[in-house]
C-alpha positions as CSV (number, residue, x, y, z in Angstrom):
1,S,-59.3,29.7,329.3
2,T,-61.3,26.5,328.3
3,D,-61.4,28.0,324.8
4,L,-58.5,26.5,322.9
5,T,-58.1,29.6,320.6
6,S,-58.4,32.1,323.4
7,T,-55.4,34.2,324.5
8,V,-57.1,36.2,327.2
9,G,-54.8,34.9,330.0
10,Y,-51.7,35.4,327.9
11,D,-52.8,38.9,326.9
12,S,-53.3,39.8,330.5
13,I,-49.8,38.7,331.4
14,I,-48.3,40.7,328.5
15,Q,-50.3,43.8,329.6
16,H,-49.0,43.4,333.1
17,L,-45.4,43.1,331.9
18,N,-45.9,46.2,329.7
19,D,-47.3,48.1,332.7
20,G,-44.2,47.1,334.7
21,R,-41.9,48.3,331.9
22,K,-43.8,51.6,331.9
23,N,-43.4,52.0,335.6
24,C,-39.6,51.5,335.2
25,K,-39.6,54.2,332.5
26,E,-41.5,56.6,334.8
27,F,-38.9,56.1,337.5
28,E,-36.1,56.5,334.9
29,D,-37.7,59.8,333.8
30,F,-38.0,60.9,337.4
31,L,-34.3,60.4,338.0
32,K,-33.5,62.4,334.8
33,E,-35.7,65.3,335.9
34,R,-34.2,65.2,339.4
35,A,-30.7,65.3,337.8
36,I,-31.6,68.4,335.9
37,I,-32.9,70.1,339.1
38,E,-29.8,69.1,341.1
39,E,-27.4,70.3,338.4
40,K,-29.2,73.6,338.0
41,Y,-29.2,74.1,341.8
42,G,-25.5,73.2,342.1
43,K,-24.5,75.6,339.4
44,E,-26.6,78.4,341.0
45,L,-24.9,77.8,344.4
46,I,-21.4,77.9,342.8
47,N,-22.3,81.2,340.9
48,L,-23.6,82.6,344.2
49,S,-20.6,81.7,346.2
50,K,-18.2,83.1,343.6
51,K,-19.9,86.2,342.4
52,K,-22.0,87.5,345.3
53,P,-20.0,89.6,347.9
54,C,-20.5,88.4,351.5
55,G,-18.6,90.3,354.1
56,Q,-15.7,91.1,351.9
57,T,-14.3,93.8,354.2
58,E,-14.4,91.7,357.3
59,L,-11.0,91.0,359.1
60,N,-9.2,88.3,360.8
61,T,-11.1,85.3,362.3
62,L,-14.6,86.3,361.1
63,K,-13.1,86.8,357.6
64,R,-11.7,83.3,357.7
65,S,-15.1,81.9,358.7
66,L,-16.7,83.7,355.8
67,D,-14.1,82.3,353.5
68,V,-14.8,78.9,354.8
69,F,-18.5,79.5,354.4
70,K,-18.2,80.5,350.8
71,Q,-15.8,77.6,350.0
72,Q,-18.2,75.1,351.5
73,I,-21.2,76.5,349.7
74,D,-19.2,76.1,346.5
75,N,-18.4,72.5,347.6
76,V,-22.1,71.9,348.3
77,G,-22.8,73.1,344.8
78,Q,-20.2,70.7,343.4
79,G,-21.8,67.9,345.4
80,H,-25.2,68.6,343.8
81,I,-23.6,68.5,340.3
82,Q,-22.0,65.2,341.2
83,L,-25.3,63.9,342.5
84,A,-26.9,64.9,339.2
85,Q,-24.3,62.9,337.3
86,T,-24.9,59.9,339.6
87,L,-28.7,60.1,339.0
88,R,-28.1,60.2,335.3
89,E,-26.0,57.1,335.6
90,E,-28.7,55.3,337.6
91,A,-31.3,56.3,335.1
92,K,-29.1,54.8,332.3
93,K,-28.8,51.6,334.3
94,M,-32.6,51.5,334.6
95,E,-32.9,52.1,330.9
96,D,-30.4,49.3,330.1
97,F,-32.2,46.9,332.4
98,R,-35.6,47.8,330.9
99,E,-34.4,47.4,327.3
100,K,-32.6,44.1,328.2
101,Q,-35.8,42.7,329.6
102,K,-37.7,43.9,326.5
103,L,-35.3,42.2,324.2
104,H,-35.4,38.9,326.0
105,R,-39.2,39.0,326.3
106,K,-39.6,39.8,322.6
107,K,-38.0,36.4,321.7
108,I,-40.5,34.6,323.8
109,E,-43.4,36.7,322.4
110,L,-42.4,35.8,318.8
111,I,-42.4,32.1,319.7
112,M,-45.8,32.4,321.3
113,E,-47.3,34.4,318.4
114,A,-46.2,31.8,316.0
115,I,-47.5,28.9,318.0
116,H,-50.8,30.8,318.6
117,K,-51.2,31.3,314.8
118,N,-50.3,27.7,314.0
119,R,-52.8,26.4,316.7
120,N,-55.6,28.6,315.5
121,L,-55.1,27.7,311.9
122,Q,-55.0,24.0,312.7
123,Y,-58.1,24.3,314.9
124,K,-60.0,26.1,312.0
125,K,-58.9,23.4,309.5
126,T,-60.0,20.6,311.8
127,M,-63.4,22.2,312.4
128,E,-63.8,22.6,308.6
129,V,-62.9,18.9,308.0
130,K,-65.3,17.9,310.7
131,Q,-68.1,19.9,309.1
132,T,-67.3,18.2,305.8
133,C,-67.8,14.8,307.3
134,C,-71.1,15.8,308.8
135,C,-72.3,16.9,305.4
136,F,-71.9,13.3,304.0
137,L,-74.0,11.6,306.7
138,P,-77.5,12.3,305.2
139,W,-76.7,10.1,302.1
140,G,-77.5,6.9,304.1
141,A,-81.0,8.1,304.9
142,L,-81.5,9.3,301.3
143,L,-80.9,5.7,300.1
144,Y,-84.0,4.4,301.9
145,L,-86.2,7.2,300.6
146,S,-85.2,6.8,297.0
147,S,-87.3,4.9,294.4
148,L,-86.1,1.6,293.0
149,S,-85.8,3.2,289.5
150,H,-82.9,5.2,290.8
151,F,-81.3,2.3,292.6
152,W,-78.2,2.0,290.5
153,Q,-77.6,5.8,290.3
154,L,-77.9,6.0,294.1
155,F,-75.8,2.9,294.6
156,L,-73.0,4.5,292.5
157,K,-73.5,7.8,294.4
158,L,-73.4,6.0,297.7
159,A,-70.2,4.3,296.8
160,Q,-68.7,7.6,295.8
161,T,-70.0,9.2,299.0
162,K,-68.8,6.4,301.2
163,S,-65.3,6.7,299.7
164,A,-65.4,10.5,300.2
165,L,-66.7,10.1,303.7
166,E,-63.9,7.7,304.5
167,D,-61.4,10.1,303.1
168,S,-62.9,13.0,305.0
169,D,-62.9,10.9,308.2
170,R,-59.3,10.0,307.8
171,S,-58.5,13.6,307.1
172,Y,-60.5,14.6,310.2
173,Q,-58.7,12.1,312.3
174,Q,-55.4,13.3,311.0
175,S,-56.4,16.9,311.7
176,V,-57.5,16.1,315.3
177,T,-54.2,14.2,315.9
178,T,-52.2,17.2,314.5
179,L,-54.2,19.7,316.5
180,E,-53.7,17.7,319.7
181,K,-49.9,17.7,319.1
182,I,-50.0,21.4,318.5
183,R,-52.2,21.9,321.6
184,E,-49.7,20.0,323.7
185,E,-46.8,21.9,322.2
186,W,-48.6,25.2,322.7
187,Q,-49.4,24.3,326.3
188,K,-45.8,23.4,327.0
189,E,-44.5,26.6,325.4
190,H,-47.2,28.6,327.2
191,I,-46.1,27.2,330.6
192,K,-42.4,27.9,329.7
193,A,-43.4,31.5,328.7
194,C,-45.3,32.0,331.9
195,E,-42.3,30.8,333.9
196,F,-40.0,33.1,332.0
197,F,-42.3,36.1,332.5
198,E,-42.6,35.3,336.2
199,T,-38.8,35.2,336.5
200,Q,-38.6,38.5,334.6
201,E,-41.2,40.1,336.8
202,C,-39.4,39.0,339.9
203,E,-36.2,40.5,338.5
204,R,-38.0,43.7,337.6
205,I,-39.5,44.2,341.1
206,N,-36.2,43.3,342.8
207,Y,-34.3,45.7,340.5
208,F,-36.8,48.5,340.9
209,R,-36.9,48.1,344.7
210,N,-33.1,48.1,344.9
211,A,-32.9,51.1,342.5
212,L,-35.3,53.1,344.7
213,W,-33.4,52.0,347.8
214,L,-30.1,53.1,346.3
215,H,-31.6,56.4,345.2
216,V,-32.8,57.2,348.8
217,N,-29.3,56.2,350.1
218,Q,-27.7,58.6,347.6
219,L,-29.9,61.4,348.8
220,S,-29.1,60.6,352.4
221,Q,-25.4,60.4,351.6
222,D,-25.7,63.8,349.9
223,C,-27.3,65.2,353.0
224,V,-24.6,63.7,355.2
225,Q,-21.9,65.2,353.0
226,N,-23.6,68.5,353.0
227,D,-23.8,68.4,356.8
228,E,-20.1,67.7,356.9
229,K,-19.5,70.8,354.8
230,Y,-21.8,72.8,357.1
231,E,-20.0,71.4,360.1
232,E,-16.8,72.9,358.7
233,I,-18.5,76.2,358.7
234,R,-19.6,75.7,362.3
235,K,-16.1,74.7,363.4
236,S,-14.7,77.8,361.7
237,L,-17.3,80.0,363.5
238,E,-16.3,78.4,366.8
239,M,-12.8,79.7,366.1
240,C,-14.2,83.2,365.5
241,S,-13.1,85.4,368.4
242,I,-14.7,88.8,369.0
243,E,-11.7,89.9,371.2
244,K,-9.2,88.8,368.6
245,D,-10.9,90.6,365.8
246,I,-11.1,93.8,367.8
247,D,-7.5,93.5,368.8
248,F,-6.5,92.7,365.2
249,Y,-8.3,95.7,363.9
250,V,-6.8,98.0,366.6
251,N,-3.3,96.7,365.8
252,L,-3.9,97.1,362.1
253,R,-5.3,100.6,362.2
254,K,-3.5,102.1,365.2
255,T,-1.8,105.5,364.8
256,G,0.3,105.5,367.9
257,S,0.8,104.2,371.4
258,L,0.4,107.4,373.5
259,A,-2.7,109.5,373.9
260,P,-2.5,113.3,373.4
261,A,-1.4,115.3,376.5
262,P,-4.1,117.0,378.5
263,V,-4.8,120.6,377.4
264,V,-4.0,123.0,380.3
265,Y,-5.7,126.4,380.6
266,E,-3.3,129.3,380.7
267,N,-4.8,132.7,382.0
268,Y,-2.7,135.2,380.1
269,Y,-4.9,138.1,381.0
270,N,-4.6,137.9,384.8
271,T,-1.0,137.2,384.5
272,Q,-0.3,140.5,382.8
273,R,-2.5,142.6,385.2
274,N,-0.9,141.4,388.4
275,A,2.6,141.8,387.1
276,T,4.9,144.4,389.2
277,P,5.9,147.6,387.2
278,V,9.5,148.0,386.4
279,R,11.2,151.1,388.2
280,S,14.1,153.2,387.0
281,P,17.3,152.8,389.0
282,V,18.2,155.6,391.7
283,P,21.5,157.4,391.3
284,V,24.0,156.5,394.0
285,A,26.5,159.1,395.4
286,I,30.1,158.2,394.9
287,S,32.4,159.1,397.8
288,R,35.6,160.8,397.0
């Protein structure tokens, strides 16, 4: 701004930096909330895999597939819990970065606040001295308008005024010189502060971008790891054999190797009716 005492540009920069810090805090809170969700989800999966029956009376290859299924669901749950911890660590890194920038920027802000205050005070003092000098100027005109009867009084007053005017002028010159030194110092510090703030903003945008990129990679990696766990389930299911499970069950529960003999009908009624009656033996003559 052309106004020496204005801080509108500086205030705009500080507001932008504060907004950037707020955006980092919002992403940090997002990671924390996501971590809570991931941890809760992971624990629920683990409880489900351990406490909920799932084909517990199955046998042989399908049973093994179900065991692998529950174990991998448990592993997926553990993976989500680990992801939650990773997200908390990333949120802590973002917090540390944000606080570090705040601490470094605070030092610059304190310097700028002090130099703004010194500049404004000197500017105000200079303007007051300048106003004092201007107030002495009408005495010269007053001299020509005064009557001769007051000549000596006015002459004495003029001498005093001239001396005071010279003192005020010197003071005014000194104030202007001091103010110009302060202005140059302020401008120098202002440029340094802007360069520092620009560097910080570049670092913040770069850090924020990398943090977001890393977060997406972590989610992708989690999906890849989960898919690997699910692939184990698919591999186990490929080993599941219907024929083997049927044979296994038969061999486990079999009661013998021979089938019962056929049941043959026996007609006891007709057998008794058609039977020949038994006759008494005939006496035989015995020769003498």
